[in-house]
C-alpha positions in Angstrom: -0.5 5.7 0.7 -0.7 4.7 4.4 -3.5 6.9 5.9 -4.7 6.7 9.5 -8.3 7.7 9.9 -9.4 8.9 13.4 -12.8 10.1 14.3 -15.4 10.5 17.0 -18.0 8.8 14.8 -18.3 5.5 12.9 -16.2 5.7 9.7 -16.2 2.1 8.4 -17.9 3.0 5.2 -15.6 5.9 4.6 -12.6 3.7 5.3 -13.8 1.1 2.7 -14.1 3.9 0.1 -10.5 5.0 0.8 -9.1 1.5 0.8 -9.6 1.2 -2.9 -6.3 3.1 -3.5 -4.8 3.4 0.1 -3.7 1.4 3.0 -6.1 2.6 5.8 -5.7 2.3 9.6 -9.0 2.5 11.4 -8.9 2.9 15.2 -10.6 -0.1 17.0 -13.7 0.8 19.0 -16.1 3.7 18.9 -14.8 7.3 19.6 -11.3 6.0 20.7 -9.3 8.6 18.7 -8.0 10.3 21.9 -6.8 7.1 23.4 -5.1 6.2 20.1 -3.2 9.5 20.3 -2.3 9.3 23.9 -1.0 5.7 23.9 2.5 5.4 22.4 1.8 1.6 21.9 -1.4 2.1 20.0 -1.9 0.8 16.5 -1.8 4.3 15.2 1.9 4.6 15.8 2.9 1.1 14.9 1.0 1.6 11.6 3.5 4.4 10.7 1.1 6.5 8.7 2.2 8.8 5.9 -0.8 11.0 6.7 -3.4 11.3 9.4 -7.0 12.4 8.9 -9.0 13.5 12.0 -12.7 13.7 11.1 -14.7 15.4 13.9 -18.4 15.6 13.9 -19.4 18.6 16.1 -23.0 17.5 16.8 -21.9 14.5 18.6 -21.4 17.0 21.4 -24.6 18.9 20.8 -25.1 19.7 24.5 -22.0 22.0 24.5 -22.6 24.4 21.6 -25.2 26.6 23.4 -22.7 27.7 25.9 -19.6 29.7 25.0 -17.5 28.4 27.9 -18.4 24.7 27.3 -17.9 24.9 23.6 -14.4 26.6 23.9 -13.4 24.0 26.5 -14.3 21.1 24.0 -12.3 22.9 21.3 -9.3 23.4 23.5 -9.4 19.7 24.4 -9.4 18.8 20.7 -6.6 21.2 20.0 -4.5 19.7 22.8 -5.0 16.3 21.3 -4.0 17.5 17.8 -0.8 19.0 19.2 0.1 15.8 20.9 -0.6 13.9 17.6 1.5 16.3 15.5 4.4 16.2 18.0 4.3 12.4 18.2 4.5 12.1 14.4 7.0 14.7 13.3 6.9 15.3 9.5 3.6 13.5 9.1 0.8 15.8 7.8 -2.3 15.8 10.0 -5.5 16.8 8.3 -8.2 18.0 10.7 -11.7 18.5 9.4 -13.3 21.9 9.8 -16.4 21.6 11.9 -20.0 22.2 11.1 -22.0 23.1 14.2 -25.7 22.8 13.3 -26.8 22.5 17.0 -30.2 21.2 16.1 -32.6 22.6 18.7 -35.3 25.3 19.0 -34.0 28.9 18.9 -36.0 32.0 19.6 -35.6 35.0 17.3 -33.3 37.1 19.5 -31.2 34.2 20.8 -27.4 34.6 20.5 -26.2 32.0 18.0 -22.7 30.7 18.7 -22.3 28.2 15.9 -20.3 30.4 13.5 -18.2 31.6 16.4 -17.1 28.0 17.3 -16.4 27.1 13.7 -14.2 30.1 13.3 -12.5 29.6 16.6 -11.6 26.0 15.8 -10.1 26.9 12.5 -8.2 29.8 14.0 -6.7 27.5 16.7 -5.7 24.9 14.0 -4.0 27.7 12.0 -2.1 28.8 15.1 -0.8 25.2 15.6 0.4 25.3 12.0 2.0 28.7 12.5 3.8 27.3 15.5 5.5 24.6 13.3 3.0 21.7 13.6 2.2 19.9 10.3 -1.5 20.5 10.8 -3.8 21.4 7.9 -7.5 22.2 7.8 -9.5 19.7 5.7 -12.4 21.9 4.5 -15.3 19.6 5.3 -17.5 22.6 6.1 -17.1 23.8 2.6 -18.4 20.5 1.3 -21.4 20.8 3.7 -22.2 24.2 2.3 -21.8 23.0 -1.3 -24.1 20.0 -0.9 -26.3 21.4 1.8 -27.0 19.7 5.2 -30.1 18.0 3.8 -27.9 16.0 1.4 -24.7 15.8 3.3 -26.1 14.2 6.5 -28.4 11.3 7.3 -30.3 11.4 10.5 -31.3 7.8 10.2 -27.6 6.7 9.8 -26.7 8.8 12.8 -29.4 7.4 15.2 -29.0 3.8 13.9 -25.2 3.5 13.5 -23.5 6.6 14.9 -22.5 7.5 11.4 -24.0 10.9 10.5 -23.1 11.2 6.8 -25.2 10.3 3.8 -23.6 8.4 0.9 -23.3 11.7 -0.9 -21.6 13.2 2.2 -19.3 10.3 2.5 -18.3 10.5 -1.1 -17.6 14.2 -0.7 -15.4 13.6 2.4 -13.6 10.7 0.6 -12.9 13.0 -2.3 -11.5 15.7 -0.1 -9.3 13.2 1.7 -8.0 11.7 -1.6 -7.3 15.2 -3.0 -5.5 16.6 0.1 -3.4 13.5 0.9 -2.4 13.1 -2.8 -0.8 16.6 -2.5 1.8 15.1 -0.2 3.3 13.4 -3.3 3.4 16.7 -5.2 1.2 18.9 -7.4 0.3 17.3 -10.7 0.3 20.4 -13.0 2.3 23.6 -13.4 0.7 25.9 -16.0 -2.7 27.1 -17.1 -2.7 28.0 -20.8 -5.7 30.4 -21.1 -7.6 31.8 -24.1 -8.6 35.5 -24.2 -11.8 36.2 -26.1 -14.9 35.0 -24.2 -12.6 33.5 -21.5 -10.8 36.4 -19.8 -13.4 38.8 -21.1 -16.7 38.6 -22.8 -16.8 39.3 -26.6 -14.2 39.3 -29.3 -11.6 42.0 -29.0 -10.9 42.1 -32.8 -14.5 42.8 -33.5 -15.9 44.6 -30.4 -12.9 46.7 -29.5 -11.9 47.5 -25.9 -15.1 49.5 -25.3 -17.3 46.7 -26.5 -16.0 43.8 -24.4 -17.6 42.5 -21.2 -15.3 43.2 -18.3 -16.6 45.0 -15.2 -17.4 44.9 -11.6 -21.1 44.2 -12.2 -23.6 42.4 -14.4 -22.3 40.4 -17.4 -18.7 41.5 -17.2 -18.3 40.7 -13.5 -18.1 36.9 -14.2 -14.9 37.5 -16.3 -13.3 39.8 -13.8 -14.0 37.3 -11.1 -12.4 34.6 -13.2 -9.3 36.8 -13.6 -9.2 37.2 -9.8 -9.2 33.5 -9.3 -6.4 33.1 -11.9 -4.4 35.9 -10.2 -4.7 34.1 -6.9 -3.5 30.9 -8.5 -0.5 32.7 -9.9 0.3 34.1 -6.5 0.3 30.5 -5.2 2.8 29.3 -7.7 0.7 28.4 -10.7 2.1 29.6 -14.0 -0.3 31.4 -16.4 0.3 31.6 -20.2 -1.8 33.2 -22.9 -2.7 31.0 -25.8 -4.9 33.0 -28.2 -5.8 33.3 -31.8 -5.7 37.1 -32.2 -3.6 40.0 -33.4 -1.3 41.2 -30.7 -2.0 44.9 -31.6 -5.7 44.3 -30.9 -5.1 42.6 -27.6 -2.6 45.1 -26.2 -5.1 47.9 -25.4 -7.1 45.6 -23.1 -4.3 45.6 -20.6 -5.1 49.3 -20.0 -8.8 48.5 -19.3 -9.7 49.6 -15.8 -11.1 46.2 -14.9 -8.3 44.1 -16.4 -7.0 42.2 -13.3 -4.3 40.3 -15.0 -1.3 42.2 -16.5 1.7 41.2 -18.6 3.8 40.5 -15.6 1.3 37.8 -14.4 2.0 35.6 -17.5 5.1 33.5 -18.0 4.5 33.7 -21.8 2.0 35.3 -24.3 1.5 33.3 -27.5 -0.8 35.5 -29.6 -1.0 34.5 -33.3 -3.1 32.5 -35.8 -1.2 29.2 -35.6 -3.0 26.1 -34.3 -3.0 26.1 -30.5 -1.7 22.6 -30.4 1.4 23.7 -32.3 1.8 26.8 -30.0 1.4 24.8 -26.8 4.2 22.4 -27.9 6.5 25.3 -28.5 5.5 26.8 -25.2 6.3 23.6 -23.4 9.8 23.6 -25.1 10.3 27.3 -24.2 9.4 26.7 -20.5 11.2 23.4 -20.5 8.2 21.6 -19.0 6.2 18.6 -20.3 2.9 18.9 -22.1 1.4 17.0 -19.1 2.2 20.0 -16.9 -0.5 22.0 -18.8 -4.1 22.7 -18.1 -6.0 24.3 -21.0 -8.8 26.8 -20.6 -10.7 27.8 -23.8 -14.4 28.6 -24.5 -14.2 27.2 -28.1 -15.3 23.5 -28.2 -13.4 23.0 -31.4 -10.1 24.1 -29.9 -10.8 21.9 -26.8 -11.5 18.8 -28.9 -8.4 19.5 -31.1 -6.2 19.8 -28.0 -7.6 16.5 -26.6 -7.0 14.8 -29.9 -3.5 16.1 -30.7 -2.1 16.8 -27.3 -3.7 14.2 -25.0 -1.2 14.8 -22.3 -2.8 18.3 -21.7 -5.7 18.4 -19.3 -8.6 20.3 -20.9 -11.1 22.0 -18.6 -14.7 21.6 -19.6 -15.8 25.1 -20.2 -19.3 25.8 -18.7 -22.2 26.6 -21.0 -23.4 29.0 -18.4 -20.4 31.4 -18.0 -21.7 32.6 -14.7 -20.2 29.3 -13.4 -16.7 30.1 -14.9 -15.1 31.5 -11.7 -16.1 28.4 -9.7 -15.0 26.1 -12.6 -11.6 27.6 -12.5 -11.4 27.5 -8.7 -12.3 23.8 -8.9 -9.6 23.2 -11.5 -7.1 24.6 -9.0 -8.2 22.1 -6.3 -8.0 19.3 -8.8 -4.8 20.0 -10.6 -2.7 22.5 -8.6 -3.6 22.2 -4.9 -0.7 22.6 -2.6 -0.4 22.5 1.2 2.3 25.2 1.4 3.2 28.2 -0.7 6.9 28.6 -0.6 8.9 31.8 -1.4 9.9 30.1 -4.7 6.2 29.6 -5.6 5.5 33.3 -5.2 8.4 34.2 -7.4 7.9 31.5 -10.0 6.3 33.7 -12.7 9.1 36.3 -12.4 11.7 33.5 -12.5 10.3 32.1 -15.7 9.9 35.6 -17.3 13.6 36.2 -16.6 14.4 33.1 -18.7 13.5 35.1 -21.8 16.3 37.5 -21.0 18.7 34.6 -20.4 17.8 33.1 -23.7 18.4 36.4 -25.5 21.8 36.5 -23.8 22.6 33.0 -25.0 21.8 33.9 -28.6 24.3 36.8 -28.4 27.1 34.8 -26.8 29.9 33.4 -28.9 29.9 30.1 -27.1 28.1 28.2 -24.2 31.1 29.0 -22.0 30.9 32.7 -22.8 27.1 32.6 -22.1 27.5 31.0 -18.7 30.2 33.5 -17.7 28.0 36.4 -18.9 25.3 35.3 -16.5 27.6 35.9 -13.5 26.1 32.9 -11.7 26.4 32.2 -8.0 25.7 29.0 -6.2 25.2 28.2 -2.5 25.2 24.6 -1.5 24.7 23.4 2.0 23.1 20.8 4.2 19.3 21.2 4.2 18.0 23.7 6.7 14.8 23.1 8.6 13.0 26.0 6.8 13.8 24.3 3.5 12.1 21.0 4.3 8.8 21.8 2.7 10.4 23.1 -0.5 12.6 20.0 -0.7 9.6 17.7 -0.3 7.9 19.7 -3.1 10.9 19.3 -5.4 11.3 15.6 -4.7 7.7 14.9 -5.5 7.2 17.0 -8.6 10.6 17.0 -10.5 10.6 14.5 -13.4 13.0 15.5 -16.1 16.3 16.0 -14.2 15.7 13.3 -11.6 17.9 10.2 -11.9 15.6 7.8 -9.9 12.3 9.7 -9.4 12.1 8.4 -5.9 9.3 10.1 -4.0 9.6 10.9 -0.3 7.0 12.2 2.1 7.8 15.0 4.5 8.1 12.4 7.3 10.6 10.4 5.3 12.6 13.6 4.5 12.6 14.5 8.1 13.9 11.1 9.1 16.7 11.3 6.5 17.8 14.6 7.9 17.8 13.4 11.5 19.5 10.1 10.6 23.3 9.6 11.1 23.7 7.7 7.8 22.4 10.2 5.3 22.8 13.8 4.2 20.5 16.1 2.2 22.2 18.8 0.3 20.3 21.8 -1.2 21.5 24.2 -3.9 20.4 27.8 -4.4 21.3 29.8 -7.5 21.2 33.4 -8.7 22.6 35.3 -11.6 22.5 38.9 -12.9 18.9 38.5 -13.8 17.7 37.5 -10.4 17.5 34.9 -7.6 16.3 31.5 -8.8 15.9 30.1 -5.3 16.3 26.5 -4.2 16.8 24.6 -7.5 18.5 21.3 -6.7 18.5 18.5 -4.1 21.0 15.7 -3.4 20.4 12.8 -1.0 23.4 10.9 0.0 23.4 7.7 2.1 26.3 6.1 3.8 27.2 2.4 4.6 30.6 1.0 5.5 32.5 4.0 4.2 30.8 3.9 0.9 28.5 6.8 -0.2 25.4 6.2 -2.4 23.7 9.0 -4.3 20.1 8.1 -3.5 18.4 11.1 -5.1 19.8 13.7 -7.5 17.3 16.2 -8.9 17.3 19.7 -10.3 14.7 22.2 -11.5 14.3 22.3 -15.2 14.9 26.1 -15.0 18.7 25.6 -14.6 19.3 22.6 -16.8 22.2 23.0 -19.2 24.3 25.4 -17.0 26.9 22.9 -15.6 25.1 23.0 -12.3 25.4 19.2 -12.0 29.2 19.3 -12.5 29.6 22.0 -9.9 27.4 20.1 -7.5 29.4 16.9 -7.9 32.6 18.8 -7.4 31.3 20.0 -4.0 30.1 16.5 -3.2 33.7 15.3 -3.9 34.9 17.8 -1.3 32.4 16.5 1.2 33.2 12.9 0.7 36.9 13.5 0.8 36.5 15.4 4.1 34.7 12.3 5.5 37.5 10.0 4.3 35.2 8.2 1.8 36.8 6.9 -1.3 34.0 5.1 -3.2 30.6 6.4 -4.3 27.7 4.5 -5.9 24.7 5.7 -7.9 21.7 4.4 -9.8 19.8 5.6 -12.8 16.2 4.3 -13.1 14.6 5.1 -16.5 11.1 6.7 -16.4 8.9 8.1 -19.1 10.3 11.6 -18.5 13.9 11.5 -17.3 15.6 10.7 -20.5 17.6 14.0 -20.2 19.7 12.4 -17.4 20.1 8.9 -18.8 23.8 9.4 -19.4 24.4 11.9 -16.5 26.6 9.6 -14.4 28.7 8.6 -17.5 29.5 12.3 -18.0 30.3 12.7 -14.3 33.0 10.1 -14.3 31.1 7.0 -13.1 31.5 3.5 -14.5 28.6 1.3 -15.3 28.6 -1.9 -13.2 25.4 -3.5 -14.2 22.2 -3.0 -16.1 20.9 -1.4 -19.2 17.9 0.8 -19.9 15.6 -0.2 -22.8 12.3 0.1 -21.0 10.7 2.2 -18.3 11.7 0.9 -14.9 15.0 -0.5 -16.1 18.1 0.6 -14.1 21.8 1.0 -14.4 24.2 0.7 -11.4 27.2 3.0 -11.3 30.4 3.3 -9.2 33.2 5.8 -9.1 36.3 6.6 -7.1 35.7 9.9 -5.3 39.0 11.2 -6.5 37.8 10.8 -10.1 34.7 13.0 -9.7 34.7 16.4 -11.5 36.7 19.4 -10.4 35.1 22.7 -9.9 33.8 24.2 -13.2 35.0 27.7 -13.0 31.9 29.1 -14.6 30.3 30.2 -11.4 31.3 33.7 -10.2 31.0 32.5 -6.6 30.3 29.2 -4.8 29.3 29.3 -1.2 29.5 26.0 0.7 28.5 25.0 4.2 31.1 23.6 6.6 32.2 20.2 5.3 31.3 21.4 1.7 33.9 24.1 1.4 36.4 24.3 -1.4 39.3 22.0 -1.1 
């Protein structure tokens, strides 16, 4: 990834750490970050970064933090620069470090201390920029300082000798933060936490101790488990799916959900697998039921035997190392979120994800009762809305592009900046698809990117959420694309399939949609097939959707 690193201190060592896996732009000269931002001809802009990191060391301005007016003036100057930077690089995420104001000086006991005020004020102003539409995010450097402690995070010798205030441990912590946050641009890595119950969500064994005997409370031993549940609940609210994977009797477990300190309830889980089968067998079935890969799972279990078996038999699953000291369990789970699920934005689809997956159970029951697939689809009373991407959909589109693997014909990844450029360009369209049925709204579920050259259309990206696979969505989408291209007077459309480890479900998609193979064959990952079709030969509308709403230019013929 191309990352521009700006700072008011020397960051050569930090840049060298990041260069191991990234292309790094480092502004020439010391403390020239503001000049870089203000000059449209600077190397910052010719570098065309995919992300910008602005690392600010507050104590480089130590003479300002004892005075409220001076401190606020410096912060407002920084905020002004950040706004110019964000406006100059639309669509490019800008990560600005939270500040740590240590203000090393002598304080008398009753002196008014402004350090915390300035730190909070700076974060608040950054959040206001984000709320105003700027792609600005706080890089939580202050949290890393607190975790390591200033004694270990900083090096006075390095500051006074080389204008670089961080110790090697501090630099490693910052490099880790930058790597973690910038990698999110390409999409979250995992989707679901499969969690055990006994000695994981509560202390004790429910089958032996009963509800009254387990540890789950607001204080003492039980508080660690309640706090762990709180963390998991917050993860669920931010779009992480939770699933129970427990060796137990369901009738023993059920009363725990009435426990006054049970934070997680049935509706917080996409699935509950409670039986005596091997967990490796259960997680494979769970993956099939949810229509996600095993590599989308993170496994949390106190039993070392279960963890080792999962590692051996399902190596795609990420296994959390359960702490020997369970007082560390809440922080271990919170760290797992940062490592495997961190996201920059929480979309409306994220907040509804668990409910959406739970409704799948009802759809599958409906399918079993239907006399045919056609009957099932009509029973769902599906509706589709397809239109050109709206500005408020941009973040969700970037999210889908960078995390969809199964129904994704090329698995091309685009940053928010690149998506923004495609929307603004004259030679491309991005179409989005929303779906709903009688069981609920499924949100934005599919994306098509079409590029144009000399009256020939090319389907650059065609992807769809696994939640709606198998419902003729792709045929209805292509029928609407047919309407769009005919309205533009385009008679020929090209497409490409690139084989990956996970997109086998769409290997023959274009064959089914009426395309002809021009070249290529897919026998190994990375192989590609090139297709072409006459627009007139693309599929007609399916008739299985109760209603299809289209934007201008995509309306029914």
